[in-house]
N, C-alpha and C positions, 0 to 999 in steps of 0.2 A: 570596507569590509575586511576584517582581520581574520587571521588563521590562528586558532587555538591549537597548539601542539600538545598532544597528550603523551606524556612520558611515563613509563611504568616498568617495573621489574618483570621477571619471567612470569609471575602471576600478577596480573594487573590489579593495582589497588583500587582503581576506579574504571568503570566501563567507558570505552570511547563512544558509546551510543548516545546520540542526542534525543532518542525516542523517550518522551516523558512517561510512557507506559512500560518501559523496559523492566522485565523481571526474568532473569535467567533461571532456568530450572534444568538441572542435569540429572539424568538417570530416571526421569519419570517414564512410566510405561503407558503407551497409548496417547494419541493426540487429544488434547483437551478441547471441549466444545463448551461455549458459554452462550446462554440465551438471555436476552435482556428482559426487563420488566417494564410494564407500561401502566401508569395509573388510569383508572376508569372513572367516568362520570357515574356516581351512584346516588341512590335515594331509597326510600321505602318502596314496597310494591305498589302502594296507593300513591297517586300523585294528584294533588288538588290545589286550587287557588288558596292563597292566604293560609298555607299549611306550614306548621313547624314540626321538625323531626330532630331526633338526637342520634348521632353516630358515636360509638365508643370503640376503642381498641386498646388492649393492653400492650405494653412495651417493656421489655427487660433490657436494661443497659448494663453491659459488663464492665466497661471502663469509661472514665470521664472523656467525652469527645472534646477535641479542640474546637470544633465547630458543629453546631446542630442547627440546621436551617430548614424551615418548613415553607412550602408554597401552598397557597390555598386560593380557590376561586369557588364561590357559591352563588348560584343563580336563585335568589337575589342577595340575601344578607346572612350574616353568621356571627356567632361567638365561638372563638377557639380557646380551649382551656387545657392546661396540663395539670393533672391532679387537682381539678376543680379550681385552679387559679387562672383567671382570665389573662390571656397573653395577646390577643388581637380580636378586633371585631369591626363590623360595619353596621351602620344604623340607617333606617329608612329616612329619618329626618335630617341626616347629615350627608349621606352618600346617595348619589342618584341611582335610578333603577338599572342603569347600564354600567355601574361601577365594577360589577363582577367581571367585566371583560378585561380588566387589568388585574392580574394575579398579584396578591400581596406576598412579599417575602418576610418571614418572621424569624428572628434570631431567638432560639429557645435554648441556647447552650447552658445558661445558668439553671434552667429548669430540669435538665436531664442529667442529674447526678447518678452515679452507679446505683442500681437497684430497680425496683418495680415501679412503673408509672402507668397512668391511664391518660390517653389522648381523647378529648371529647370535642365534637363539633355540633353546635346547636344551630341548625340551618333553617332558613325561612324562604318560602316561595310565594311571591305576590301574585303570580298568575302565569299560565302557560307551562312550558317544560320546566322541570326542576332537576337540579343536579349539584353534587358536591365533588370537586376535584381536589385531591390532596397529595402532597409528596413531602416526605421527610428524608433528609440526607444527614448522615453522621460522618463527618470528615470526608465530604464529597462522595459518599457512597450511599445509594438508596437503602433506607432502613424500613420505611413504611409507606405504602401506597394505598390510595383509595381503591378498594375492590370488595369482593363478597366476603372477605374475612372479617369485616367490621360488623358489629352488632348495631341494628337499626331499630329505633322506637318511634312510632307515630304518636306524637304528643296528644293529638286530639282524641284518639280512641284507645291509647295504651298498647296497641298491637306491637309485638316485638318479633324479631327474627333476624335473618342475615340481610345485609344491604343488597339491594338489587341493582344490577348494572343497567343504566339508562342508555349509555353509549360509550364507545371507545374514545379516548382522547383524540380530538381531531375529526371525529365523525359527526354527522348530523344528529341533533339539530344545532349543536354549538359550533361544529367545524373548527376552524382555526381562529375563532374570534378572540381567544384569550391571548393577550400579550404579556410579556414578562415571564413566561414559563421557562424553566431551565432546560427542558427537553422539548425538541420540536414535535409538533403534532402531525398526524396524517400519514398516508402511505409513502410520502416522500422520504421519510426517515424510518427504515425498517427497525424492528425491535431488537435485532441482534447487534446494533451499533451502540456504543457507549459514549459518554461525555466526560471530559476532564477539564477543569478550570486551570488555565495557564496564565500566569501574570507576566506583564512586560518586564524586561530587564534594563532597558535604556530608553532615554528620551532626548530629543533635540528639537530646537526651534528651527524653522526654515521659512524662506519666502520663495517667490517665483524664480529668483536668480540663484538660489542656493545650488551649490555643487553637491550632488548626493554622496560623493566620496569624501567630502570635506565637512560633513555636519559635526557640530560640537556635541558629542554624546555625553550624557551624564547618567549615572545609575538611577533607577526608579523602581517603584512597586506599582501594584494595581490601584492604590489610593493616590489620586492626583489632586493637588491644590494649585491651580493654575491661575496666572494673572497676565493680562495683555502687556507686552513690553512697552507699547506706546499707547497713550490714551487716544480714543477717537479713531482708531484704525482696526481693520480686520487683522486677524493673526492666526497662526497655525503652529502645531507641534506634530512630531512624528514619533511613534513608539516602535521599539524593536523587541520582539518576543524571543529573540535568540536563535530560533530555528524555524524552518518552514513547516507548518502543520495545516491539515484540513480542518475547517471549522468556520466559526463566525465571530465577529467582534461583538462584545456585549458591554453596554454602557449603562451604569446606574448614576443618577444625579441626586445630590443631596438637596440642592436648592432650586432645581430646574435649570435647563440649559438648552440653547439652540446650537447645534453642532453638526457639521457635515463630515462623514467618515469616508475614507478612501483606503482600499486595501492594495497591497502590492507584494510580489514575491521578492522584490529588491527595493532598496531605498529610492532608487531612481523611478521605478514604476509607481510606487506609492505617492511620491511627491510631484512627479511630472505628469503621469498618465495613469491614475488609479484604475485598476481593473474593475472594481465595483465601487459605486458611489451611493451613499445613503444619507439622506437628510433626516435628522432627528430633532423634534421639538419636545423636550422632556419636561413634564411637570415636576414639582418638588417630590422627591423620593420616587420618581418615575424611572423606568428602565426599558430598554429596547436594544435591538441589534441589527446587524447587516444580514444579508442572505448568506447561505453557506457557500464557501469557496475554499481556497487554500492561500495562505499568505504568511509572511513573516513580519511585515511592516504595516503600520496603520497610521494614517494621517487624521488629525482632528483639526478642522478649520472652523473658526468662530467669527461671527459678524462683529462689527465695531460696537454694536449695542451690548454684546456679551463680553464685558471687560474682565470677568473672572469666572472660574468654574471649579466646583468641587465634585469630582467624578471618581467613580470606580470603574476601571476599564480592564477587561480580561478577554482572553481568547477562549471561546467555548470549543474546545478541541473535540471533534467527532472522530471516533476511531473504532476499528474492529478489534475486539479483544482476543489476542493470541499471546502465547508464551514464546519467548526466545529459547527454543530447544536446541538450536544450532549455535555454535560460537566459533570464533577464530582468533588466534593470537600467534604472533611471530616476532622475529627479531627486528622488524622494521615497523615503528609506530605508524608511519604513513599508510602502509599496507593494511594494518589493523583498522585504521580509520576508514579506508575505502570499503572494507567489508561491512562495517556497521552503517556507513552512509548509504550503501546500496540496500541494506536491509530496511532502513527507515524509508528510503524511496519507495520500495515495494509495499511496505506497510501502509504508507500514506495513500497508496492507490487502492487499498482494500476498503471499499466503502459499500454502497448498495450491492455492487458487484466488484470485480477487479477491473478498475478503470485504467485507461492509458495515463491519466493525470488527474489530480484532484482540483486543479484550477480550470484547465481547458485541455481536452474536450469533455472530460467527465463522462466518457463513453467506453464501451468495450470494443477493443481492437485486438485481434488474435495475434498479430505480429508482436505488439507490445507485451501481450500476456505470455507468449512463448518465452520471453526473457524474464519478466517479473514473476511468472508462475514457477519457473525453476528456482528462483530465489526463494519464493514462498515454500517450495518443497524442501529446500536445504536449510531454511531458517526456522520455519514454523510448522511445517508438515500439516497444514490445515486442509481438510477435505471439503467442508461445507461450501465455502465461497468459491473454491476451485470448481467444484461440480456445478454449482449454480451458473457460473459464467461460461464454462465449457459447453454445458447443455444449451444455454440461451444462444450462444454464438451459432451453434449448429442448427438450432431451430429457426433462426432468422434466415439462414441460407436456404433451408428447406422450403420456406414460404408455405404456400397452400398445398404443395405436392404431398401426397400421402407418404408416410414413413416407408422406406424401402425403395421408393422411386428416386430418380435422380433429383438433386436439389434444383432450385430455381436459379441459383447463382453460386459463385464461390463464397467462402466465408469472408464477410465484409466486402464482397465484390472483388477481391484481390486473389489471384491464383496462388501467390506465395503464402498468403494467410490460410488458404486451405491446407497447404503443406504444413504450416505451423500448427494447425489444429490436430492433424494426425500425429505429428511428432509430439505435441504437447500432451495428447492423450496417452501416448506410450510413456513419456516421462512421468506423468502423474501415476500411472499404474505401477511402474517400477518402484516409485517411492512409497506409495501407500498400500499397494496390493489390493486395492478396492475393485475386485473383479465384478461385483454386482453392477457397479456403475458402468463398467466397460461393456458388460453384456447388454445393459439397457440401451447402449448406443451402437450395438453391433451392426444393425441395418444401416445406420447413418455412416458408419465407418466404411462399409463396402460401397455404398452408393456414392460417397464423395470420391473414392478412388475411381469408380467407374466414370464419374463426371469428367475426369481428366482424359478419358479415351477420346473425347471429342475435341481435344486441344492439340492433338499431335499431327504433324505433317507426315508425308509418305515415308520419310526417312526415320520416323519414330522419335523425332525431336519436338519438344514443346514449341508451338507456334502461336499460341494465344488466339485460336480460331474464333473465339467468341468476342474478341475485342474488349476484354475486361481491362480494368486499370491494372496494368502489370507492374505495380510498384514493388521495388526491391529496397531502395534506400534513398534518402534525400541527398543525392549525389549526381552530378552530371552523367547522363547516360543510363541511370538506374531508377529515375523517378517516374518513368512512364515506359510504354512499350518501345523496345529497341533490341538489337541483336545481343548486346551485353546483358540486358535485363532478362531476355528469354533464356540465355545460357545459364544465368544464376538460378532462375526458376526451375529449369530442367534438372539441374544438379540437386536442388532442394527436393524436387519431386522424387528422385531416386530414394532418398532417405525416407520420405513420407510413405512411399509404397512399401518399403521394407518394414517400417514401423507398423503400418496398417496390417500387413500380413502377420507380424508378430502378435498383434492383438487378436486377430481372428483365430490364430492357433491357440491362444490362451482361452478363448471362448469355446473351445471344443469343436472347431470347424477346420480340420486339417486339410481337407480337399481345397477349399477356397484359399486357405493360407498358402498352399503350394502354388495355386494359380497366380496369386499376386506376387509371390517370391519370384516366380519365373518372369513375370512382367518387369519387376524391378531389375532383374538381370538383363533383360532386353533393353531397358532404358539405359542401363550402365554401358552396355555394348554400343548403343547409339551415341553415347556421350563421347566416344573416341573421336568423333568428327569435330568436337569442340577443342581438341588439343592442338596447340601450335607446334611447329617444328622444334621449338626450344623446350618442349615438354611442359609448358604452362597452359592454363586455360584463359588466355588473353593476358592483358597487361594491367588489369585492375584488381584491387584487393578483394572486392565483393565476390566475384565469381571464383577466384582462386581459393579464398578462405572456405567457401561453400563446398568446393570440390574435396577439400580435406575433411571438413565437418561431416559431409554426407558419406564419407568412406569410399569415395570414388577414385581419388588420386592414388597412383601406385607409389612405391618407395622412391623410385627415381623422379617421378613427378613432384613428390613432396619436397625433395631436395631442390629441384629446379624452381619450384614456387617460392621457397624460402629465399633462395639466393637472388632471384630476379624480381620478386614482387613484394614479399612480406618483410624484408629487411627495411629498417627505417630510412635508409638512404636511397631506396628505390624511387623512381620518378613519380609513381602513383601517389606517394604520400603527400604530394602537393595538392591533391584533389580532396575536397571535403568528403568525409564519411561520417555519418551520424553515429552516436553511441550504440544505436540499434545494431548496425552491421559490424561495428567494431567489437561487439560481443562475440560474433563468430570468428573474427580475426584472432582474438586472444585464445579462444578455444582451439582454433586451428594450430596456433603456435604451441599450445600445450600438447596437442595430439602428436605433433612431429618432434617432441622432445626438445623444445626451445623455451624452457621456463624462464630463463633470465631475460631473453628478449621480450617475452610476454610481460614479465614484471616491470621491466624498464618502460614498456609502452603504457602499462597501467599507471605507473608513477607519473609519467609525463602527461597522459591524457586525462584519466579520472582524477589523478592527483593534481593536475593543473586546475581543474574545477575547484577542488578543495582549497588550493592555495589562493584562489580568487574569491574565496568566501562561501563556497557552496556548502550547505548543510544537507542538501539532497541533490541528486544528479540531474543535469539539465537535458532538455529535449535535443538540442543541437550544441555542438562545441567544436572549436578548432583552437589549438594553443596559440595560433598566430593572430587571432582576432584582437581587436582593440581592448585594452584592459581597463581604461578609464570609463566609468559608468558602463560596465561590461554588458549588462542586460540590454541596454539600448542599442548596442552594436552587434547583437547576435544576428547572424544571417538566417533568413528564412529559406525554406526549400525552394521557393520560387524566386529567390533573389531579394535584395533589399534587406532591411533590418527592422526589428519590431520588439517592443516590450511584451507583445502578446505571446511570445515563445515561453513555453513552460519551463520553470526551474525545478520541477519535480516531475519526472516522466518515467513510467515503468520500463520502457524499453532501454533505459540508460542504466539499469541496476545490475546488469549481467556480470560485472566484475566480482560481485559477491559469490555467485554460484561458480564462477571460474576459480576463485581461490579455494573454495571447498572441494570442487571436483577435479581440478587439475593440479593445484599446488599441494593441498592436503591429500588430494588424489582419491577421495572416497566417493564412489558412485555406484548405484545399483545397476545390476544387469538383468534381474528378474523381479517378479512381483513382490513388493513389500520388503525388499532387501533379502529375500530368501537366498539370493546369490548376488555377490557384489565384487567389485574390484577395489583394492586399496593399494594405490601406486603413487606414493608421495614423490614429488620432484621439487626440491627446495630452491633450485637456481642459486642465487647469491644469498639466500637467507641461511642463517645458522641454525634456526629451529622453527618448527611449526607445531602448534597445538590446535586441535579442532574437535568439536563434538558435532555429530551428524545424526539427526533424528531418524529413527525407523518406526514402524507402527508398534513395535514391542519393546522399545528401549533405545538407548543411545550408543552409537559407536563412538568410542573415545580414542583419539589418536594423539600420540606425542612422537615427533620425529626430530632428532637433533644430530648435527654433525660432530664427529670427534675424529679429527685428522682425516684419514681416508675411509673412515667408517660412517655409516648412517645407522643410528640406533633407534629402533621402533618399539614403543610401548603401546599395546592395543588392548582395548576392552571391547569384546564383541558380544552382543546380546544372544540369548539362547536360541531365538528363532532364525538366526542367520545360519543356513545350512552349510554354506561354503563361502569363504572370502579368498579371492585370488590375490596374493600379496607379492609385490615386486617393488624394487627401487631401480628405476631406469639408470643404466650405466654401472650398476653394482650387482654383486652376487651374494647369496646366502651360502652357508657352508654346504647345503644340500643341492644347490643349483641356483639358476637365475630367478626362480619364483617358487613359492610354496603355497599350498592350499591349507587353510586353517578353518576350524569350526569355532563355536562359541567359547568364551572364557577370556582370561587375561593372558597375554603373551608378550614376551620380549624377544626381538630378533635383531641380529646384527648383520648388516650388509656391507661388504667391502668392495672397493673399486678394484 
């Protein structure tokens, strides 16, 4: 696995993003929302046995498409025409009565020149339910779907009108019977997700003894003309799609093929222990695919009877459509790459909801989302999927208990994840300003805070009275209930109650807000018992980083924590910490004014993954782990090692939001960026440029060093009432900080 170094000048000539959907937009106002389309099974209002109908639809083509592909399934037979020229058909005396269950793909590129066209489907039903399902894509984008916009004529009686929907794609009576359709059917794939065809970039042969790090890769495309290396033996090849993406492998065969498919996030996983295995027996011109997962590598294994194969193999990338409204660029190309790798990691997790990972577990976990959600806020500022997931997580914790009563459990059954939910809600509101959503969850905010009252001991410290899974991190002493895990959870709880009180105040409930503010102060006072004589909160990174992140540590304690625990030479750095809690470590380093230490850690830790070939960030990582076939040697939280560990995990994406909020220094302090802080701290970087999305525009920042000066160029949207500007360690002519309103500004800070 090699590292591609992306070198560019001050304004990058090419994006370091590996996201195939990447489309940067600067200066757009308001978050974009995109809803998908779904073809429907349609017919005339009358349905009868041995019935013929005609569907027609006009189509205007503005420019010549590079590819015009149609998919059609008709229960039972059809003629498909473009401008009355037959382009595809099935016949009763040739095709069996169930042939409609395999959709036909038709290339009509030559038929769709610029201008006006008419698409016509002449369909026949031999008996029972009747339906036509049609999809046309121009250059991989849907251009025409079967729905009620088609004109329908019943040939028997001449009745005309609009087509009538018989069922949604994937619904009864046809269900998921149709194979070969480019878009998945049914409720398992929500309509707001999109599909993009991605071709492989490399191919290699392998056998059972192959070293996955030493495969002989050659360039390739989606069109494969393969031949067995030795006659009379089974054989196999592996494809590399260049980056990890959620989706499914899709195979089309020219002459028919028997092939077993195996997916993997690494070459080792795909060739040694494929995460998904699919056996295909394809007829000539047949096509089929794997189930949806996430992968970069795909193995194709052929039996000895299959000595050659002409295949078209692609990755059907399933993604949530968002625009990259945030950006980051600095003097270190590796740091740039980390920002975009974290962004892709978070984007890959945006599927039905915001999952922890698109390969495994494909579930919603609030701890993961507290990290990936803040990346989503800083990069995409998407509201829809954030609200869906935040609401669902809290609903699951509530169980059957009426809203307003205490929940049945913590969020995901983990006390720290209940803290993450409260803090994540506050983060979401500060970025989006969506007060209506916060108000809809007001009762759940208060009751979740109240639920923690039953977790405290007589000294006011969190004691996990309900014996929940007190998970903090995959690290010794933090992966279950223990004194260190309880201390970290108590510190996180202080921030969670403060954030919950902030939200209640914004909901117009000052009395309850004050009550919870007072409780947060009591929790903070109780936390003094957690402080050691050396002014640290123990000797582990997790609890000390949380003390800073939660705003609990005093100035003297911050210095002691940095000197004794958070410096890279401290004893605790020999212990494993997952990217999840290392997110709070780099935020803590930023909070105490140690940007160079944080950047050095990011280069070594997240940069270590990139140097080992990561295109998205891994679930667990330690720079000291075995580098050969690295995926196989990743340690699990319970010990041992396994390919099952995810190489794309939402809780590992936090370096992206750290760079935006601590290095570029742009972060909201009130709803929708009505108030914000802009406090860039460049560390050893010579310049930083960033765009940060707000609900009403983009904050554009450029900061560069010039001797003992830091020069800031800012563009602040109109709806930002006040931005508090400072450069730690430097002063402006008027003082250490300055408050600015909307507009373009240039400031010079001097040490």
